[in-house]
Structure formats: C-alpha cells, structure tokens
Residue, then its C-alpha position, 0 to 999 in steps of 0.5 A: d650072568d648079567g652080574a646082577m645081584t640077588v638078595e635073599i631075606g631069610p627067616c627073621i622076626r616080622a612086623e606082627c611079632y616085633p613091637f617097637g617104640s614110636e620114637d625109635l620107629d620114627r627114626l627108622a622110618t626116616r631112614f628107610g621110608r614109611d614102609v617099615v612101619g607096621r602093626s604087631s599082632d596086638g595092634a602096637p606100632s612094629f618094625d618091618v625088618p624085611a621092608a627095611v632090607r628091600s628099601e636098602c636094596r632099592r637104594l643100592g640098585v638090587r633088582t632081585v629080592h627073594d623073601w622066605g617069608m618066615c618069622t623066627a617068632c612065629s615058626p615052631r622050627l625057629w627061635s627068637w630071643r626077641a619073641r621070647r623076651w616080648r612074650s615073657 
C-alpha cells in the first residue's frame, strides 16, 4: 500500500437530470472548472456533480477516482428528491 487515497463516486444525480440556474452554475464553474457545466436531457444548463468531485480530487492530489456511473434520478432502484421535484 503506497498510502494513496482512492475516491468512489457513488450514486448521485447526474448532469442529464440536474438542470441548474445559469448564475449559480457560473459560480460553480468558476470554483471547479468548466467541466462541471453540462446539459440536461432537455438541453437546459445543468450541474455535473461527478465532474466537480473529480475536480476537487485533482486539486487535493487524489490519483484514483472510481465512478459508479449511477444516476439517482434515472435508476428505478434509487430515489432522488431533486428528480421528483424537477419532474413535478
């Protein structure tokens, strides 16, 4: 073991399901980089949570990041308050 940290990005809401206001999204992009700016499934600006996690991991020197690739909004096995609110 070389002491290197590994980060797991578990199930979370993904960009295609997380529309975000432009002003707030611009603030997040300034903090984490333009990779956090995505598009929702209907073409609206969205926030890419896993991209923000990866950005912060790079900043902290974490070399290994595994992403489960699961969206809490898309998966019928998972539940998302944001998705239920957005689709209401």
